[in-house]
ROLUMDO-672277 format. One line per 2 residues: number of its first residue (from 1); their letters; for each residue x, z, y of N, C-alpha, C. Coordinates in Angstrom, 1 decimal. Layout:
N
NUM = a = X Z Y X Z Y X Z Y | ...
// end
This chain:
82
1 = mt = 5.9 9.6 3.7 4.7 8.8 3.7 3.6 9.0 2.2 | 2.7 9.3 1.8 1.7 9.2 1.0 1.7 7.3 0.7
3 = ag = 1.2 7.2 -0.4 0.8 5.9 -0.9 -0.9 5.5 -0.4 | -1.6 6.4 0.5 -2.5 6.2 1.2 -2.3 5.7 2.6
5 = ia = -1.2 6.2 3.2 -1.1 6.1 4.6 -0.5 4.5 4.4 | 0.5 4.3 3.4 1.0 3.1 2.9 0.2 2.2 3.4
7 = ir = -1.1 2.0 2.4 -1.6 0.9 2.3 -2.2 0.8 4.0 | -2.9 1.9 4.4 -3.1 1.9 5.6 -2.2 0.9 6.7
9 = em = -1.4 1.3 6.5 0.1 0.9 7.2 -0.2 -0.9 7.0 | 0.1 -0.8 5.7 -0.2 -2.4 5.6 -1.2 -3.3 5.9
11 = rl = -2.6 -2.7 5.5 -3.6 -3.4 5.9 -3.7 -3.8 7.5 | -3.1 -2.3 8.0 -3.4 -2.6 9.8 -2.2 -3.6 10.5
13 = kr = -1.2 -3.6 9.7 0.0 -5.0 10.1 -0.6 -6.1 9.8 | -1.3 -6.3 9.3 -1.6 -7.7 8.8 -3.3 -7.8 9.8
15 = gy = -3.8 -6.8 10.6 -4.7 -6.7 11.1 -6.3 -7.0 10.5 | -6.3 -6.9 9.1 -7.1 -6.3 8.0 -8.3 -5.4 8.8
17 = tq = -9.3 -5.4 8.6 -10.4 -4.2 8.2 -10.3 -3.4 6.8 | -10.6 -2.4 6.9 -11.3 -2.2 5.5 -12.1 -3.1 4.5
19 = kt = -12.4 -3.7 5.0 -13.8 -4.8 4.8 -12.8 -5.6 3.9 | -12.0 -6.4 5.0 -11.5 -7.7 4.8 -10.5 -7.3 3.2
21 = la = -10.0 -6.5 3.4 -9.1 -5.5 2.6 -9.9 -5.4 1.1 | -10.8 -5.2 1.0 -12.1 -4.9 -0.4 -12.4 -6.3 -0.5
23 = ek = -12.6 -7.3 0.2 -12.6 -8.6 -0.2 -11.9 -9.2 -1.2 | -10.4 -9.3 -0.4 -9.2 -9.6 -1.2 -8.9 -8.5 -2.7
25 = le = -9.2 -7.7 -2.3 -8.9 -6.7 -3.7 -10.0 -6.7 -4.2 | -11.3 -7.4 -4.4 -12.7 -7.7 -5.1 -12.8 -6.5 -5.5
27 = ct = -13.3 -5.6 -4.2 -13.6 -3.9 -4.4 -14.3 -3.9 -3.6 | -15.2 -2.5 -3.0 -15.7 -2.1 -1.8 -15.1 -1.3 -1.0
29 = rq = -15.8 -2.0 0.5 -15.0 -1.0 1.5 -15.1 0.4 1.3 | -15.6 1.1 0.6 -15.4 2.5 0.3 -14.5 2.7 -0.6
31 = rv = -14.0 1.8 -1.7 -13.1 2.0 -2.4 -11.9 1.8 -1.4 | -11.6 1.2 -0.8 -10.6 0.8 0.3 -10.3 2.4 1.0
33 = qq = -11.4 2.9 1.5 -11.3 4.1 2.4 -10.8 5.3 1.2 | -11.1 5.3 0.7 -10.8 6.1 -0.9 -9.2 6.0 -0.9
35 = le = -8.9 4.9 -1.3 -7.2 4.8 -1.4 -6.5 5.0 -0.3 | -7.0 5.0 1.1 -6.7 5.3 2.2 -6.5 6.9 2.4
37 = aa = -7.6 7.6 1.6 -7.5 9.2 2.0 -6.8 9.8 1.0 | -6.1 9.0 -0.1 -5.8 9.9 -1.2 -4.2 9.8 -0.9
39 = gd = -4.0 10.8 -1.6 -2.4 11.0 -1.4 -1.7 10.2 -2.5 | -2.1 9.8 -3.5 -1.6 8.7 -4.8 -2.8 7.8 -5.2
41 = cq = -2.1 6.8 -6.1 -3.0 6.2 -6.4 -1.9 5.7 -7.7 | -2.7 4.7 -8.8 -2.1 4.4 -9.7 -1.3 3.1 -9.1
43 = lt = -0.1 2.8 -9.9 1.1 1.6 -9.5 0.6 0.3 -9.3 | 0.0 0.1 -10.1 -1.3 -1.2 -10.4 -1.6 -1.3 -9.4
45 = tf = -2.8 -0.6 -9.0 -3.7 -0.3 -7.8 -2.7 -0.9 -6.6 | -1.3 0.1 -6.3 -0.5 -0.5 -5.2 -0.3 -1.6 -5.1
47 = qn = 0.4 -1.8 -6.4 1.0 -3.5 -6.5 -0.3 -4.5 -6.2 | -1.5 -4.5 -6.5 -2.7 -5.3 -6.0 -2.3 -4.8 -4.7
49 = vc = -2.4 -4.2 -3.8 -2.9 -3.6 -2.3 -1.8 -4.7 -1.6 | -0.5 -4.5 -2.3 0.8 -5.3 -1.7 0.7 -6.7 -1.5
51 = ka = 0.1 -7.2 -3.1 0.1 -8.4 -2.9 -1.0 -9.4 -2.3 | -2.5 -8.4 -1.9 -3.1 -8.7 -0.8 -2.9 -8.7 0.5
53 = cd = -2.0 -8.0 0.7 -1.2 -8.2 2.3 0.1 -8.6 2.5 | 0.4 -9.4 1.5 1.5 -10.3 1.3 2.5 -8.9 1.7
55 = fe = 2.9 -8.4 0.9 3.8 -7.3 0.9 4.7 -7.8 -0.3 | 5.8 -7.0 -0.6 6.4 -7.2 -1.7 7.0 -5.2 -1.9
57 = mf = 7.5 -5.0 -2.9 7.5 -3.8 -3.1 8.4 -4.0 -3.9 | 9.7 -2.6 -3.8 10.6 -2.6 -4.6 11.0 -1.2 -4.5
59 = if = 11.2 -0.8 -6.0 11.6 0.3 -6.5 13.1 0.8 -6.3 | 13.4 1.8 -6.4 14.9 2.2 -6.1 14.9 3.8 -7.1
61 = pk = 15.6 3.4 -7.9 15.8 4.9 -9.0 15.5 6.1 -8.0 | 14.7 7.4 -8.6 14.7 8.4 -8.2 14.4 8.8 -6.2
63 = ee = 14.1 7.7 -5.7 14.7 8.1 -4.2 13.5 7.4 -3.7 | 13.0 6.3 -3.6 12.0 6.0 -2.3 11.7 4.7 -3.2
65 = is = 10.4 4.0 -2.5 10.0 2.9 -2.4 9.8 2.0 -1.1 | 10.3 0.8 -1.2 10.4 0.1 0.2 9.3 -1.0 0.3
67 = li = 8.7 -1.1 1.4 7.3 -2.4 1.5 7.9 -3.3 2.4 | 8.0 -4.5 1.7 9.2 -5.6 2.9 8.0 -6.8 2.7
69 = sg = 8.1 -7.3 3.9 7.0 -8.4 4.2 8.2 -9.3 5.2 | 8.5 -10.4 4.6 9.1 -11.2 5.4 10.6 -10.7 4.4
71 = nq = 11.5 -10.8 6.0 13.0 -10.0 5.8 13.2 -8.8 6.5 | 12.0 -7.9 7.1 11.6 -6.9 7.8 11.2 -5.7 7.0
73 = ih = 11.9 -4.7 6.6 11.2 -3.5 5.7 10.6 -2.6 6.7 | 9.2 -2.4 6.0 7.8 -1.9 7.2 7.9 -0.5 6.5
75 = sq = 7.7 -0.1 5.7 7.5 1.4 5.5 8.5 1.9 4.1 | 9.1 3.2 4.0 10.0 4.2 2.4 9.1 5.1 2.4
77 = ik = 8.6 5.0 1.2 8.0 6.3 0.5 9.1 6.8 0.0 | 8.8 8.4 -0.1 9.6 9.5 -0.7 9.2 9.4 -1.7
79 = ld = 9.9 9.2 -2.8 9.3 9.9 -4.2 9.4 11.2 -5.0 | 8.6 12.1 -4.9 8.8 13.8 -5.6 10.0 13.6 -6.6
81 = qk = 11.2 14.0 -6.5 12.0 14.6 -7.6 11.5 15.8 -8.1 | 11.7 15.7 -9.8 11.0 16.7 -10.2 12.4 17.4 -10.9
// end
């Protein structure tokens, strides 16, 4: 799963439109659309999206990122190993 897909999933799980998420992030709807379409984004951007969608992000060494809301894991992103 890419960061863009995870961003879209978080937004949809909260029932947010792209416009609603953009307002929470203080950016444009077009920027949210770009983030969702992108395969990657900056970590700080991803953290801001997690916060806006009330998700927590946990990073495990060299393996994956898990997105958690409450006590439920919603998504796991496999990291590229080099």
